[in-house]
mmCIF entry with sequence, helices, sheets and N, C-alpha, C, O atoms, coordinates in Angstrom:
data_MODEL
# 
_entry.id   MODEL 
# 
_entity.id                         1 
_entity.type                       polymer 
_entity.pdbx_number_of_molecules   1 
# 
_entity_poly.entity_id                      1 
_entity_poly.type                           'polypeptide(L)' 
_entity_poly.nstd_linkage                   no 
_entity_poly.nstd_monomer                   no 
_entity_poly.pdbx_seq_one_letter_code       MGILLLMILVSVSLGALFLFLFFLGYKKGQFDEDESPAVRMLKDDKKNKDKIDS 
_entity_poly.pdbx_seq_one_letter_code_can   MGILLLMILVSVSLGALFLFLFFLGYKKGQFDEDESPAVRMLKDDKKNKDKIDS 
_entity_poly.pdbx_strand_id                 A 
# 
loop_
_entity_poly_seq.entity_id 
_entity_poly_seq.num 
_entity_poly_seq.mon_id 
_entity_poly_seq.hetero 
1 1  MET n 
1 2  GLY n 
1 3  ILE n 
1 4  LEU n 
1 5  LEU n 
1 6  LEU n 
1 7  MET n 
1 8  ILE n 
1 9  LEU n 
1 10 VAL n 
1 11 SER n 
1 12 VAL n 
1 13 SER n 
1 14 LEU n 
1 15 GLY n 
1 16 ALA n 
1 17 LEU n 
1 18 PHE n 
1 19 LEU n 
1 20 PHE n 
1 21 LEU n 
1 22 PHE n 
1 23 PHE n 
1 24 LEU n 
1 25 GLY n 
1 26 TYR n 
1 27 LYS n 
1 28 LYS n 
1 29 GLY n 
1 30 GLN n 
1 31 PHE n 
1 32 ASP n 
1 33 GLU n 
1 34 ASP n 
1 35 GLU n 
1 36 SER n 
1 37 PRO n 
1 38 ALA n 
1 39 VAL n 
1 40 ARG n 
1 41 MET n 
1 42 LEU n 
1 43 LYS n 
1 44 ASP n 
1 45 ASP n 
1 46 LYS n 
1 47 LYS n 
1 48 ASN n 
1 49 LYS n 
1 50 ASP n 
1 51 LYS n 
1 52 ILE n 
1 53 ASP n 
1 54 SER n 
# 
_struct_asym.id          A 
_struct_asym.entity_id   1 
# 
loop_
_struct_conf.conf_type_id 
_struct_conf.id 
_struct_conf.pdbx_PDB_helix_id 
_struct_conf.beg_label_comp_id 
_struct_conf.beg_label_asym_id 
_struct_conf.beg_label_seq_id 
_struct_conf.pdbx_beg_PDB_ins_code 
_struct_conf.end_label_comp_id 
_struct_conf.end_label_asym_id 
_struct_conf.end_label_seq_id 
_struct_conf.pdbx_end_PDB_ins_code 
_struct_conf.beg_auth_comp_id 
_struct_conf.beg_auth_asym_id 
_struct_conf.beg_auth_seq_id 
_struct_conf.end_auth_comp_id 
_struct_conf.end_auth_asym_id 
_struct_conf.end_auth_seq_id 
_struct_conf.pdbx_PDB_helix_class 
_struct_conf.details 
_struct_conf.pdbx_PDB_helix_length 
HELX_P HELX_P1 AA1 GLY A 2  ? LYS A 27 ? GLY A 2  LYS A 27 1 ? 26 
HELX_P HELX_P2 AA2 PRO A 37 ? ARG A 40 ? PRO A 37 ARG A 40 1 ? 4  
HELX_P HELX_P3 AA3 LYS A 46 ? ASP A 53 ? LYS A 46 ASP A 53 1 ? 8  
# 
_struct_conf_type.id          HELX_P 
_struct_conf_type.criteria    ? 
_struct_conf_type.reference   ? 
# 
loop_
_atom_site.group_PDB 
_atom_site.id 
_atom_site.type_symbol 
_atom_site.label_atom_id 
_atom_site.label_alt_id 
_atom_site.label_comp_id 
_atom_site.label_asym_id 
_atom_site.label_entity_id 
_atom_site.label_seq_id 
_atom_site.pdbx_PDB_ins_code 
_atom_site.Cartn_x 
_atom_site.Cartn_y 
_atom_site.Cartn_z 
_atom_site.occupancy 
_atom_site.B_iso_or_equiv 
_atom_site.pdbx_formal_charge 
_atom_site.auth_seq_id 
_atom_site.auth_comp_id 
_atom_site.auth_asym_id 
_atom_site.auth_atom_id 
_atom_site.pdbx_PDB_model_num 
ATOM 1   N N  . MET A 1 1  ? 0.821  -1.191 0.000   1.00 0.00 ? 1  MET A N  1 
ATOM 2   C CA . MET A 1 1  ? 0.000  0.000  0.000   1.00 0.00 ? 1  MET A CA 1 
ATOM 3   C C  . MET A 1 1  ? 0.863  1.253  0.000   1.00 0.00 ? 1  MET A C  1 
ATOM 4   O O  . MET A 1 1  ? 0.473  2.282  -0.551  1.00 0.00 ? 1  MET A O  1 
ATOM 5   N N  . GLY A 1 2  ? 2.020  1.165  0.610   1.00 0.00 ? 2  GLY A N  1 
ATOM 6   C CA . GLY A 1 2  ? 2.920  2.305  0.688   1.00 0.00 ? 2  GLY A CA 1 
ATOM 7   C C  . GLY A 1 2  ? 3.470  2.703  -0.676  1.00 0.00 ? 2  GLY A C  1 
ATOM 8   O O  . GLY A 1 2  ? 3.634  3.889  -0.963  1.00 0.00 ? 2  GLY A O  1 
ATOM 9   N N  . ILE A 1 3  ? 3.756  1.705  -1.522  1.00 0.00 ? 3  ILE A N  1 
ATOM 10  C CA . ILE A 1 3  ? 4.280  2.011  -2.848  1.00 0.00 ? 3  ILE A CA 1 
ATOM 11  C C  . ILE A 1 3  ? 3.222  2.687  -3.710  1.00 0.00 ? 3  ILE A C  1 
ATOM 12  O O  . ILE A 1 3  ? 3.553  3.528  -4.546  1.00 0.00 ? 3  ILE A O  1 
ATOM 13  N N  . LEU A 1 4  ? 1.961  2.332  -3.517  1.00 0.00 ? 4  LEU A N  1 
ATOM 14  C CA . LEU A 1 4  ? 0.874  2.960  -4.258  1.00 0.00 ? 4  LEU A CA 1 
ATOM 15  C C  . LEU A 1 4  ? 0.768  4.447  -3.905  1.00 0.00 ? 4  LEU A C  1 
ATOM 16  O O  . LEU A 1 4  ? 0.602  5.285  -4.792  1.00 0.00 ? 4  LEU A O  1 
ATOM 17  N N  . LEU A 1 5  ? 0.861  4.767  -2.646  1.00 0.00 ? 5  LEU A N  1 
ATOM 18  C CA . LEU A 1 5  ? 0.833  6.152  -2.205  1.00 0.00 ? 5  LEU A CA 1 
ATOM 19  C C  . LEU A 1 5  ? 2.033  6.920  -2.754  1.00 0.00 ? 5  LEU A C  1 
ATOM 20  O O  . LEU A 1 5  ? 1.903  8.070  -3.173  1.00 0.00 ? 5  LEU A O  1 
ATOM 21  N N  . LEU A 1 6  ? 3.189  6.286  -2.750  1.00 0.00 ? 6  LEU A N  1 
ATOM 22  C CA . LEU A 1 6  ? 4.391  6.918  -3.286  1.00 0.00 ? 6  LEU A CA 1 
ATOM 23  C C  . LEU A 1 6  ? 4.253  7.193  -4.782  1.00 0.00 ? 6  LEU A C  1 
ATOM 24  O O  . LEU A 1 6  ? 4.627  8.271  -5.246  1.00 0.00 ? 6  LEU A O  1 
ATOM 25  N N  . MET A 1 7  ? 3.726  6.245  -5.534  1.00 0.00 ? 7  MET A N  1 
ATOM 26  C CA . MET A 1 7  ? 3.554  6.426  -6.976  1.00 0.00 ? 7  MET A CA 1 
ATOM 27  C C  . MET A 1 7  ? 2.535  7.523  -7.281  1.00 0.00 ? 7  MET A C  1 
ATOM 28  O O  . MET A 1 7  ? 2.712  8.278  -8.237  1.00 0.00 ? 7  MET A O  1 
ATOM 29  N N  . ILE A 1 8  ? 1.482  7.618  -6.492  1.00 0.00 ? 8  ILE A N  1 
ATOM 30  C CA . ILE A 1 8  ? 0.495  8.679  -6.690  1.00 0.00 ? 8  ILE A CA 1 
ATOM 31  C C  . ILE A 1 8  ? 1.122  10.039 -6.418  1.00 0.00 ? 8  ILE A C  1 
ATOM 32  O O  . ILE A 1 8  ? 0.917  10.979 -7.186  1.00 0.00 ? 8  ILE A O  1 
ATOM 33  N N  . LEU A 1 9  ? 1.874  10.153 -5.346  1.00 0.00 ? 9  LEU A N  1 
ATOM 34  C CA . LEU A 1 9  ? 2.535  11.421 -5.020  1.00 0.00 ? 9  LEU A CA 1 
ATOM 35  C C  . LEU A 1 9  ? 3.550  11.825 -6.085  1.00 0.00 ? 9  LEU A C  1 
ATOM 36  O O  . LEU A 1 9  ? 3.646  13.001 -6.435  1.00 0.00 ? 9  LEU A O  1 
ATOM 37  N N  . VAL A 1 10 ? 4.291  10.877 -6.592  1.00 0.00 ? 10 VAL A N  1 
ATOM 38  C CA . VAL A 1 10 ? 5.283  11.168 -7.634  1.00 0.00 ? 10 VAL A CA 1 
ATOM 39  C C  . VAL A 1 10 ? 4.593  11.605 -8.919  1.00 0.00 ? 10 VAL A C  1 
ATOM 40  O O  . VAL A 1 10 ? 5.031  12.562 -9.558  1.00 0.00 ? 10 VAL A O  1 
ATOM 41  N N  . SER A 1 11 ? 3.525  10.924 -9.305  1.00 0.00 ? 11 SER A N  1 
ATOM 42  C CA . SER A 1 11 ? 2.850  11.276 -10.556 1.00 0.00 ? 11 SER A CA 1 
ATOM 43  C C  . SER A 1 11 ? 2.151  12.633 -10.445 1.00 0.00 ? 11 SER A C  1 
ATOM 44  O O  . SER A 1 11 ? 2.160  13.402 -11.407 1.00 0.00 ? 11 SER A O  1 
ATOM 45  N N  . VAL A 1 12 ? 1.555  12.940 -9.311  1.00 0.00 ? 12 VAL A N  1 
ATOM 46  C CA . VAL A 1 12 ? 0.912  14.241 -9.133  1.00 0.00 ? 12 VAL A CA 1 
ATOM 47  C C  . VAL A 1 12 ? 1.959  15.352 -9.107  1.00 0.00 ? 12 VAL A C  1 
ATOM 48  O O  . VAL A 1 12 ? 1.740  16.418 -9.682  1.00 0.00 ? 12 VAL A O  1 
ATOM 49  N N  . SER A 1 13 ? 3.080  15.119 -8.456  1.00 0.00 ? 13 SER A N  1 
ATOM 50  C CA . SER A 1 13 ? 4.121  16.146 -8.409  1.00 0.00 ? 13 SER A CA 1 
ATOM 51  C C  . SER A 1 13 ? 4.752  16.356 -9.791  1.00 0.00 ? 13 SER A C  1 
ATOM 52  O O  . SER A 1 13 ? 5.095  17.488 -10.135 1.00 0.00 ? 13 SER A O  1 
ATOM 53  N N  . LEU A 1 14 ? 4.911  15.311 -10.578 1.00 0.00 ? 14 LEU A N  1 
ATOM 54  C CA . LEU A 1 14 ? 5.430  15.470 -11.940 1.00 0.00 ? 14 LEU A CA 1 
ATOM 55  C C  . LEU A 1 14 ? 4.441  16.232 -12.808 1.00 0.00 ? 14 LEU A C  1 
ATOM 56  O O  . LEU A 1 14 ? 4.837  17.085 -13.602 1.00 0.00 ? 14 LEU A O  1 
ATOM 57  N N  . GLY A 1 15 ? 3.169  15.932 -12.663 1.00 0.00 ? 15 GLY A N  1 
ATOM 58  C CA . GLY A 1 15 ? 2.138  16.659 -13.403 1.00 0.00 ? 15 GLY A CA 1 
ATOM 59  C C  . GLY A 1 15 ? 2.138  18.138 -13.040 1.00 0.00 ? 15 GLY A C  1 
ATOM 60  O O  . GLY A 1 15 ? 2.023  18.992 -13.919 1.00 0.00 ? 15 GLY A O  1 
ATOM 61  N N  . ALA A 1 16 ? 2.264  18.445 -11.765 1.00 0.00 ? 16 ALA A N  1 
ATOM 62  C CA . ALA A 1 16 ? 2.307  19.845 -11.317 1.00 0.00 ? 16 ALA A CA 1 
ATOM 63  C C  . ALA A 1 16 ? 3.563  20.538 -11.843 1.00 0.00 ? 16 ALA A C  1 
ATOM 64  O O  . ALA A 1 16 ? 3.516  21.712 -12.210 1.00 0.00 ? 16 ALA A O  1 
ATOM 65  N N  . LEU A 1 17 ? 4.680  19.820 -11.881 1.00 0.00 ? 17 LEU A N  1 
ATOM 66  C CA . LEU A 1 17 ? 5.920  20.403 -12.400 1.00 0.00 ? 17 LEU A CA 1 
ATOM 67  C C  . LEU A 1 17 ? 5.789  20.729 -13.885 1.00 0.00 ? 17 LEU A C  1 
ATOM 68  O O  . LEU A 1 17 ? 6.185  21.811 -14.317 1.00 0.00 ? 17 LEU A O  1 
ATOM 69  N N  . PHE A 1 18 ? 5.238  19.805 -14.667 1.00 0.00 ? 18 PHE A N  1 
ATOM 70  C CA . PHE A 1 18 ? 5.068  20.055 -16.099 1.00 0.00 ? 18 PHE A CA 1 
ATOM 71  C C  . PHE A 1 18 ? 4.057  21.169 -16.363 1.00 0.00 ? 18 PHE A C  1 
ATOM 72  O O  . PHE A 1 18 ? 4.224  21.944 -17.304 1.00 0.00 ? 18 PHE A O  1 
ATOM 73  N N  . LEU A 1 19 ? 3.029  21.253 -15.558 1.00 0.00 ? 19 LEU A N  1 
ATOM 74  C CA . LEU A 1 19 ? 2.061  22.336 -15.688 1.00 0.00 ? 19 LEU A CA 1 
ATOM 75  C C  . LEU A 1 19 ? 2.712  23.687 -15.375 1.00 0.00 ? 19 LEU A C  1 
ATOM 76  O O  . LEU A 1 19 ? 2.468  24.675 -16.068 1.00 0.00 ? 19 LEU A O  1 
ATOM 77  N N  . PHE A 1 20 ? 3.536  23.723 -14.334 1.00 0.00 ? 20 PHE A N  1 
ATOM 78  C CA . PHE A 1 20 ? 4.272  24.938 -13.990 1.00 0.00 ? 20 PHE A CA 1 
ATOM 79  C C  . PHE A 1 20 ? 5.217  25.340 -15.117 1.00 0.00 ? 20 PHE A C  1 
ATOM 80  O O  . PHE A 1 20 ? 5.294  26.520 -15.461 1.00 0.00 ? 20 PHE A O  1 
ATOM 81  N N  . LEU A 1 21 ? 5.930  24.390 -15.693 1.00 0.00 ? 21 LEU A N  1 
ATOM 82  C CA . LEU A 1 21 ? 6.854  24.699 -16.786 1.00 0.00 ? 21 LEU A CA 1 
ATOM 83  C C  . LEU A 1 21 ? 6.109  25.171 -18.034 1.00 0.00 ? 21 LEU A C  1 
ATOM 84  O O  . LEU A 1 21 ? 6.605  26.036 -18.756 1.00 0.00 ? 21 LEU A O  1 
ATOM 85  N N  . PHE A 1 22 ? 4.928  24.613 -18.295 1.00 0.00 ? 22 PHE A N  1 
ATOM 86  C CA . PHE A 1 22 ? 4.122  25.057 -19.418 1.00 0.00 ? 22 PHE A CA 1 
ATOM 87  C C  . PHE A 1 22 ? 3.695  26.504 -19.244 1.00 0.00 ? 22 PHE A C  1 
ATOM 88  O O  . PHE A 1 22 ? 3.820  27.302 -20.173 1.00 0.00 ? 22 PHE A O  1 
ATOM 89  N N  . PHE A 1 23 ? 3.190  26.857 -18.056 1.00 0.00 ? 23 PHE A N  1 
ATOM 90  C CA . PHE A 1 23 ? 2.765  28.228 -17.809 1.00 0.00 ? 23 PHE A CA 1 
ATOM 91  C C  . PHE A 1 23 ? 3.944  29.191 -17.807 1.00 0.00 ? 23 PHE A C  1 
ATOM 92  O O  . PHE A 1 23 ? 3.798  30.348 -18.204 1.00 0.00 ? 23 PHE A O  1 
ATOM 93  N N  . LEU A 1 24 ? 5.102  28.732 -17.369 1.00 0.00 ? 24 LEU A N  1 
ATOM 94  C CA . LEU A 1 24 ? 6.305  29.558 -17.412 1.00 0.00 ? 24 LEU A CA 1 
ATOM 95  C C  . LEU A 1 24 ? 6.696  29.854 -18.859 1.00 0.00 ? 24 LEU A C  1 
ATOM 96  O O  . LEU A 1 24 ? 7.039  30.990 -19.186 1.00 0.00 ? 24 LEU A O  1 
ATOM 97  N N  . GLY A 1 25 ? 6.648  28.853 -19.718 1.00 0.00 ? 25 GLY A N  1 
ATOM 98  C CA . GLY A 1 25 ? 6.931  29.057 -21.135 1.00 0.00 ? 25 GLY A CA 1 
ATOM 99  C C  . GLY A 1 25 ? 5.896  29.939 -21.802 1.00 0.00 ? 25 GLY A C  1 
ATOM 100 O O  . GLY A 1 25 ? 6.236  30.751 -22.663 1.00 0.00 ? 25 GLY A O  1 
ATOM 101 N N  . TYR A 1 26 ? 4.652  29.793 -21.421 1.00 0.00 ? 26 TYR A N  1 
ATOM 102 C CA . TYR A 1 26 ? 3.576  30.628 -21.973 1.00 0.00 ? 26 TYR A CA 1 
ATOM 103 C C  . TYR A 1 26 ? 3.759  32.085 -21.563 1.00 0.00 ? 26 TYR A C  1 
ATOM 104 O O  . TYR A 1 26 ? 3.531  32.994 -22.361 1.00 0.00 ? 26 TYR A O  1 
ATOM 105 N N  . LYS A 1 27 ? 4.169  32.299 -20.327 1.00 0.00 ? 27 LYS A N  1 
ATOM 106 C CA . LYS A 1 27 ? 4.366  33.665 -19.830 1.00 0.00 ? 27 LYS A CA 1 
ATOM 107 C C  . LYS A 1 27 ? 5.542  34.345 -20.536 1.00 0.00 ? 27 LYS A C  1 
ATOM 108 O O  . LYS A 1 27 ? 5.511  35.553 -20.767 1.00 0.00 ? 27 LYS A O  1 
ATOM 109 N N  . LYS A 1 28 ? 6.560  33.583 -20.873 1.00 0.00 ? 28 LYS A N  1 
ATOM 110 C CA . LYS A 1 28 ? 7.729  34.142 -21.560 1.00 0.00 ? 28 LYS A CA 1 
ATOM 111 C C  . LYS A 1 28 ? 7.492  34.325 -23.054 1.00 0.00 ? 28 LYS A C  1 
ATOM 112 O O  . LYS A 1 28 ? 8.340  34.898 -23.739 1.00 0.00 ? 28 LYS A O  1 
ATOM 113 N N  . GLY A 1 29 ? 6.360  33.853 -23.577 1.00 0.00 ? 29 GLY A N  1 
ATOM 114 C CA . GLY A 1 29 ? 6.023  34.063 -24.975 1.00 0.00 ? 29 GLY A CA 1 
ATOM 115 C C  . GLY A 1 29 ? 6.543  33.012 -25.919 1.00 0.00 ? 29 GLY A C  1 
ATOM 116 O O  . GLY A 1 29 ? 6.691  33.271 -27.114 1.00 0.00 ? 29 GLY A O  1 
ATOM 117 N N  . GLN A 1 30 ? 6.822  31.843 -25.415 1.00 0.00 ? 30 GLN A N  1 
ATOM 118 C CA . GLN A 1 30 ? 7.369  30.789 -26.258 1.00 0.00 ? 30 GLN A CA 1 
ATOM 119 C C  . GLN A 1 30 ? 6.342  30.272 -27.269 1.00 0.00 ? 30 GLN A C  1 
ATOM 120 O O  . GLN A 1 30 ? 6.727  29.755 -28.318 1.00 0.00 ? 30 GLN A O  1 
ATOM 121 N N  . PHE A 1 31 ? 5.063  30.399 -26.980 1.00 0.00 ? 31 PHE A N  1 
ATOM 122 C CA . PHE A 1 31 ? 4.020  29.861 -27.842 1.00 0.00 ? 31 PHE A CA 1 
ATOM 123 C C  . PHE A 1 31 ? 3.275  30.958 -28.588 1.00 0.00 ? 31 PHE A C  1 
ATOM 124 O O  . PHE A 1 31 ? 2.133  30.741 -28.992 1.00 0.00 ? 31 PHE A O  1 
ATOM 125 N N  . ASP A 1 32 ? 3.868  32.113 -28.785 1.00 0.00 ? 32 ASP A N  1 
ATOM 126 C CA . ASP A 1 32 ? 3.190  33.251 -29.389 1.00 0.00 ? 32 ASP A CA 1 
ATOM 127 C C  . ASP A 1 32 ? 3.259  33.283 -30.909 1.00 0.00 ? 32 ASP A C  1 
ATOM 128 O O  . ASP A 1 32 ? 2.643  34.158 -31.518 1.00 0.00 ? 32 ASP A O  1 
ATOM 129 N N  . GLU A 1 33 ? 3.966  32.389 -31.534 1.00 0.00 ? 33 GLU A N  1 
ATOM 130 C CA . GLU A 1 33 ? 4.096  32.431 -32.983 1.00 0.00 ? 33 GLU A CA 1 
ATOM 131 C C  . GLU A 1 33 ? 2.763  32.092 -33.635 1.00 0.00 ? 33 GLU A C  1 
ATOM 132 O O  . GLU A 1 33 ? 2.207  31.015 -33.419 1.00 0.00 ? 33 GLU A O  1 
ATOM 133 N N  . ASP A 1 34 ? 2.262  33.022 -34.433 1.00 0.00 ? 34 ASP A N  1 
ATOM 134 C CA . ASP A 1 34 ? 0.949  32.842 -35.055 1.00 0.00 ? 34 ASP A CA 1 
ATOM 135 C C  . ASP A 1 34 ? 1.007  31.959 -36.294 1.00 0.00 ? 34 ASP A C  1 
ATOM 136 O O  . ASP A 1 34 ? 0.043  31.256 -36.596 1.00 0.00 ? 34 ASP A O  1 
ATOM 137 N N  . GLU A 1 35 ? 2.104  31.985 -37.002 1.00 0.00 ? 35 GLU A N  1 
ATOM 138 C CA . GLU A 1 35 ? 2.210  31.219 -38.236 1.00 0.00 ? 35 GLU A CA 1 
ATOM 139 C C  . GLU A 1 35 ? 3.129  30.022 -38.035 1.00 0.00 ? 35 GLU A C  1 
ATOM 140 O O  . GLU A 1 35 ? 4.222  30.148 -37.483 1.00 0.00 ? 35 GLU A O  1 
ATOM 141 N N  . SER A 1 36 ? 2.685  28.892 -38.475 1.00 0.00 ? 36 SER A N  1 
ATOM 142 C CA . SER A 1 36 ? 3.529  27.721 -38.427 1.00 0.00 ? 36 SER A CA 1 
ATOM 143 C C  . SER A 1 36 ? 4.378  27.677 -39.704 1.00 0.00 ? 36 SER A C  1 
ATOM 144 O O  . SER A 1 36 ? 4.054  28.370 -40.668 1.00 0.00 ? 36 SER A O  1 
ATOM 145 N N  . PRO A 1 37 ? 5.439  26.895 -39.736 1.00 0.00 ? 37 PRO A N  1 
ATOM 146 C CA . PRO A 1 37 ? 6.247  26.800 -40.942 1.00 0.00 ? 37 PRO A CA 1 
ATOM 147 C C  . PRO A 1 37 ? 5.461  26.313 -42.161 1.00 0.00 ? 37 PRO A C  1 
ATOM 148 O O  . PRO A 1 37 ? 5.797  26.671 -43.290 1.00 0.00 ? 37 PRO A O  1 
ATOM 149 N N  . ALA A 1 38 ? 4.437  25.515 -41.952 1.00 0.00 ? 38 ALA A N  1 
ATOM 150 C CA . ALA A 1 38 ? 3.640  25.029 -43.087 1.00 0.00 ? 38 ALA A CA 1 
ATOM 151 C C  . ALA A 1 38 ? 2.861  26.171 -43.735 1.00 0.00 ? 38 ALA A C  1 
ATOM 152 O O  . ALA A 1 38 ? 2.706  26.192 -44.956 1.00 0.00 ? 38 ALA A O  1 
ATOM 153 N N  . VAL A 1 39 ? 2.377  27.106 -42.949 1.00 0.00 ? 39 VAL A N  1 
ATOM 154 C CA . VAL A 1 39 ? 1.640  28.251 -43.496 1.00 0.00 ? 39 VAL A CA 1 
ATOM 155 C C  . VAL A 1 39 ? 2.617  29.260 -44.082 1.00 0.00 ? 39 VAL A C  1 
ATOM 156 O O  . VAL A 1 39 ? 2.331  29.881 -45.106 1.00 0.00 ? 39 VAL A O  1 
ATOM 157 N N  . ARG A 1 40 ? 3.751  29.423 -43.447 1.00 0.00 ? 40 ARG A N  1 
ATOM 158 C CA . ARG A 1 40 ? 4.740  30.393 -43.899 1.00 0.00 ? 40 ARG A CA 1 
ATOM 159 C C  . ARG A 1 40 ? 5.285  30.042 -45.280 1.00 0.00 ? 40 ARG A C  1 
ATOM 160 O O  . ARG A 1 40 ? 5.615  30.944 -46.051 1.00 0.00 ? 40 ARG A O  1 
ATOM 161 N N  . MET A 1 41 ? 5.386  28.773 -45.608 1.00 0.00 ? 41 MET A N  1 
ATOM 162 C CA . MET A 1 41 ? 5.949  28.393 -46.898 1.00 0.00 ? 41 MET A CA 1 
ATOM 163 C C  . MET A 1 41 ? 4.976  28.676 -48.044 1.00 0.00 ? 41 MET A C  1 
ATOM 164 O O  . MET A 1 41 ? 5.394  28.747 -49.200 1.00 0.00 ? 41 MET A O  1 
ATOM 165 N N  . LEU A 1 42 ? 3.690  28.837 -47.743 1.00 0.00 ? 42 LEU A N  1 
ATOM 166 C CA . LEU A 1 42 ? 2.719  29.105 -48.793 1.00 0.00 ? 42 LEU A CA 1 
ATOM 167 C C  . LEU A 1 42 ? 2.687  30.570 -49.215 1.00 0.00 ? 42 LEU A C  1 
ATOM 168 O O  . LEU A 1 42 ? 2.142  30.896 -50.269 1.00 0.00 ? 42 LEU A O  1 
ATOM 169 N N  . LYS A 1 43 ? 3.255  31.442 -48.418 1.00 0.00 ? 43 LYS A N  1 
ATOM 170 C CA . LYS A 1 43 ? 3.262  32.864 -48.754 1.00 0.00 ? 43 LYS A CA 1 
ATOM 171 C C  . LYS A 1 43 ? 4.320  33.143 -49.818 1.00 0.00 ? 43 LYS A C  1 
ATOM 172 O O  . LYS A 1 43 ? 5.357  32.481 -49.868 1.00 0.00 ? 43 LYS A O  1 
ATOM 173 N N  . ASP A 1 44 ? 4.047  34.120 -50.654 1.00 0.00 ? 44 ASP A N  1 
ATOM 174 C CA . ASP A 1 44 ? 4.991  34.490 -51.703 1.00 0.00 ? 44 ASP A CA 1 
ATOM 175 C C  . ASP A 1 44 ? 6.142  35.301 -51.133 1.00 0.00 ? 44 ASP A C  1 
ATOM 176 O O  . ASP A 1 44 ? 5.938  36.197 -50.314 1.00 0.00 ? 44 ASP A O  1 
ATOM 177 N N  . ASP A 1 45 ? 7.325  34.987 -51.561 1.00 0.00 ? 45 ASP A N  1 
ATOM 178 C CA . ASP A 1 45 ? 8.487  35.781 -51.208 1.00 0.00 ? 45 ASP A CA 1 
ATOM 179 C C  . ASP A 1 45 ? 8.655  36.871 -52.254 1.00 0.00 ? 45 ASP A C  1 
ATOM 180 O O  . ASP A 1 45 ? 8.659  36.574 -53.448 1.00 0.00 ? 45 ASP A O  1 
ATOM 181 N N  . LYS A 1 46 ? 8.792  38.114 -51.841 1.00 0.00 ? 46 LYS A N  1 
ATOM 182 C CA . LYS A 1 46 ? 8.936  39.220 -52.780 1.00 0.00 ? 46 LYS A CA 1 
ATOM 183 C C  . LYS A 1 46 ? 10.266 39.138 -53.514 1.00 0.00 ? 46 LYS A C  1 
ATOM 184 O O  . LYS A 1 46 ? 10.348 39.480 -54.694 1.00 0.00 ? 46 LYS A O  1 
ATOM 185 N N  . LYS A 1 47 ? 11.309 38.687 -52.824 1.00 0.00 ? 47 LYS A N  1 
ATOM 186 C CA . LYS A 1 47 ? 12.619 38.581 -53.454 1.00 0.00 ? 47 LYS A CA 1 
ATOM 187 C C  . LYS A 1 47 ? 12.587 37.567 -54.595 1.00 0.00 ? 47 LYS A C  1 
ATOM 188 O O  . LYS A 1 47 ? 13.072 37.859 -55.688 1.00 0.00 ? 47 LYS A O  1 
ATOM 189 N N  . ASN A 1 48 ? 12.038 36.410 -54.363 1.00 0.00 ? 48 ASN A N  1 
ATOM 190 C CA . ASN A 1 48 ? 11.969 35.379 -55.378 1.00 0.00 ? 48 ASN A CA 1 
ATOM 191 C C  . ASN A 1 48 ? 11.030 35.769 -56.514 1.00 0.00 ? 48 ASN A C  1 
ATOM 192 O O  . ASN A 1 48 ? 11.300 35.455 -57.673 1.00 0.00 ? 48 ASN A O  1 
ATOM 193 N N  . LYS A 1 49 ? 9.946  36.440 -56.198 1.00 0.00 ? 49 LYS A N  1 
ATOM 194 C CA . LYS A 1 49 ? 8.991  36.852 -57.216 1.00 0.00 ? 49 LYS A CA 1 
ATOM 195 C C  . LYS A 1 49 ? 9.608  37.892 -58.129 1.00 0.00 ? 49 LYS A C  1 
ATOM 196 O O  . LYS A 1 49 ? 9.373  37.850 -59.337 1.00 0.00 ? 49 LYS A O  1 
ATOM 197 N N  . ASP A 1 50 ? 10.392 38.827 -57.599 1.00 0.00 ? 50 ASP A N  1 
ATOM 198 C CA . ASP A 1 50 ? 11.050 39.825 -58.407 1.00 0.00 ? 50 ASP A CA 1 
ATOM 199 C C  . ASP A 1 50 ? 12.091 39.209 -59.347 1.00 0.00 ? 50 ASP A C  1 
ATOM 200 O O  . ASP A 1 50 ? 12.251 39.659 -60.482 1.00 0.00 ? 50 ASP A O  1 
ATOM 201 N N  . LYS A 1 51 ? 12.794 38.182 -58.872 1.00 0.00 ? 51 LYS A N  1 
ATOM 202 C CA . LYS A 1 51 ? 13.792 37.525 -59.695 1.00 0.00 ? 51 LYS A CA 1 
ATOM 203 C C  . LYS A 1 51 ? 13.134 36.769 -60.851 1.00 0.00 ? 51 LYS A C  1 
ATOM 204 O O  . LYS A 1 51 ? 13.674 36.734 -61.956 1.00 0.00 ? 51 LYS A O  1 
ATOM 205 N N  . ILE A 1 52 ? 11.988 36.175 -60.602 1.00 0.00 ? 52 ILE A N  1 
ATOM 206 C CA . ILE A 1 52 ? 11.291 35.421 -61.636 1.00 0.00 ? 52 ILE A CA 1 
ATOM 207 C C  . ILE A 1 52 ? 10.724 36.350 -62.690 1.00 0.00 ? 52 ILE A C  1 
ATOM 208 O O  . ILE A 1 52 ? 10.765 36.032 -63.878 1.00 0.00 ? 52 ILE A O  1 
ATOM 209 N N  . ASP A 1 53 ? 10.192 37.500 -62.275 1.00 0.00 ? 53 ASP A N  1 
ATOM 210 C CA . ASP A 1 53 ? 9.580  38.435 -63.214 1.00 0.00 ? 53 ASP A CA 1 
ATOM 211 C C  . ASP A 1 53 ? 10.602 39.111 -64.129 1.00 0.00 ? 53 ASP A C  1 
ATOM 212 O O  . ASP A 1 53 ? 10.279 39.443 -65.269 1.00 0.00 ? 53 ASP A O  1 
ATOM 213 N N  . SER A 1 54 ? 11.800 39.316 -63.658 1.00 0.00 ? 54 SER A N  1 
ATOM 214 C CA . SER A 1 54 ? 12.784 40.046 -64.481 1.00 0.00 ? 54 SER A CA 1 
ATOM 215 C C  . SER A 1 54 ? 13.610 39.146 -65.360 1.00 0.00 ? 54 SER A C  1 
ATOM 216 O O  . SER A 1 54 ? 14.470 39.624 -66.099 1.00 0.00 ? 54 SER A O  1 
# 
């Protein structure tokens, strides 16, 4: 029974740690990028477009 209590405490504390780290990253702006690389590649580059036109 003691090992069960220990495993519950460890799993809850790990969950709380990961939740804290997530909110810390969110507060620092790590997840603020609006465009993903997949969307960014679909936009036209002005430099490349000018080279193709001339």
